[in-house]
N, C-alpha and C positions, 0 to 999 in steps of 0.2 A: 340886135346884139343879144347874146346869151350870157347868163350869169350863173355863178355858183352861189346858191343861197345857203345861209346858215340861219336856222329858225330856232326859236326857243318856246318852251311851254311857260306858262305864267309864273311859275314859282322859281324859275332860274335866276340866280343872282346876275344882274346886268354887267357888273365889272368882270366877272369870270367869263361871261358870254363874249364880251368885247375882246378879252385876251385870247380866247380860243379862236374867235373869228379872225383876228389879226394874224394868228399863227397859221391857220388854214390858208388865208389869202396869200401870205408870204410863201408858203410851200407850193401851192398849186397855181399861183399867178392868176392873171385875169381878174375881171371885175367881180366883186362879191357884194351881195345884197343880203339884208336881213328881213325876216318877217316874224310876226307873232303867231303862235299856234293856239293859244288858249290852254285848255285843259285836256289831259289824256285820261281823265277819270273813267271814261267809257271802257277802258282797257283793264280796269281793276278786276282781279280775280280774288274774291273774298276768301276762298279756301287757302290760297297760297299767300295772301296778303302782299301781292306783287302785281305788277302791270305787265300784260302780255305785249311783247315787242312786235309780234306779227300783226295784231290789230292796229298798232301805232303805225307800222309801215304802210298798211292799207289806207289809213287816213292820210298819211303823207302823200301817197300817190294821187289821191283825190284832190288834195290841196296844193299840189306842186304847181307853181306858176308856169305858164306857157313859155316864158322866156328863160326858164331854168335849164341849165345843162344837168345839174345835180342839186339835190337838196339834202343837207345834213341837219338833223334836228338834235337839240340838246334838251334833256329833262333832268330833273332831280329825282324822279321816280325810279324805284328799284325794278329792273326789267327781268323778264324770263322768257324762255321758249319752253314748250312742253317737255322736251327731252333733257333739259338742263335745269339745275337748281337756280341759276341766274345767268345773265349775260351782262357784260360791261357795255355792249352795244351790238347792233346788227345792221347789216347793209346788204343791198342787192348787188351781187357781183356783176360789175359792168352795167348796173342799172341806174335808176334816177334817184332813189331815196335811201337814207340810212338814219340811224338814231344812236346817240351816245347817252348813257346814264351817268350822271355825276354821283349818284348815291353811294356806291361802293368805292369811289375814288377818294372819298374824304376819310381822314384818320378817325373822325368821330364815329363813323359807322362801326369801327372795330373797338370802340370804347377808349380810344386814345385822345390825347389833347389835339386840338385843331392845329394844323400846320399848312398855312396857305401855299407856301412854296411847293411842298410835296403834292398837294391837291392840284395845283395848276400844271405841274409837270406831268402828272398822270393824265389830266384832262387833255393836254396837248397830244400826248402819245396816242390816246384812244381816238381823238378826233382825226389825227393823221391816219391811224389804222383803218377806221371805218370809211373815211374819204378815199383812202387807197383802194379799198374794195370797190367803191363806186367807180373808180377809174380803172377797174379791171385787174387789180393786183390780188393775187392769192396769198395764203399764208407762206411766210418765208422760213427756210430752215436756219437762217442766221439768227441766233438768239438775241443779238443786240439791235436788229432791224425793227423799225416801228411796225412792220408787217408780220413779225413773229406772233404766233398764237400765245395769248395769255389767258389762262384760266384761273389765275390767282393774282392778287394785287402785288405780291412779291415779284411775279414774273413781269408785270408792268414796270415795276421799279428798276428791274435789271435791263430793260430795253433803253435804247437811245430815242430821243425825240426827232428822229430823222430816218430816212430810208437808207438801206445799204446801197452800195454802188450798183448792184444788179437790179434792184427794184427801182432805183432812180433812173437807170437807163431804160427800163421797160416803160416808165412813165413818159420819158422824153420821146421814145419811139411811138408812143400811142397816146397822144395828148387828148384825144376825144373820149377815151375811157371805155372803149369796147374791151371785152374780155381778152386778157393776155396770159 
C-alpha cells in the first residue's frame, strides 16, 4: 500500500501539524502517515538569513519512504529560492516531494498580534497548493482557487481553501499525480 506522507521539522507546533495533516488527508483521500524530519539547519544561508528550499527538497527526496506516493514537509523556517526573496513553499510538479513554510503565514511575522484562525487558514491553503503541485496541478488563473499563485500573504488570504471546479476535475481524472 502507498501513503501520502506529511512530515515535520522539529520546531513545528504539533497541533498545527495535526490540523494541516487532517485537511490534506480530507482533500486528497487515501491513507496518510506522518514522519519526523529533524532539522533543516543544513539549508541555512547566513547571508540571506533564510533556508534554501532546494536543499530541503533534495533532503526530502533522500528521506522519502519507499511506500510514499508523495511527501509534503512542513517547517517553521523562512524559505527562499535564489531568484526570489522568499517562498511560502515549493514542490516538484508531478513529483514526490514538497515543502511548506509556516514562517510567513503567521501574523507575528508582520509585527501583528497572533491570530490562530488566520494562521491555520493560510496553512491549509498553502498545504493544498503545494500538494496540488505534487499531484500535477499547475497555477490556476482563478484567483479564488487554492492553486492560484500567491506571492503575498494578502493573496493567500483572498484564496479559498479548496480547488476550483476545473482543478478538482483534473485531480479526479489524474489521481496518481502525474503532470496535468
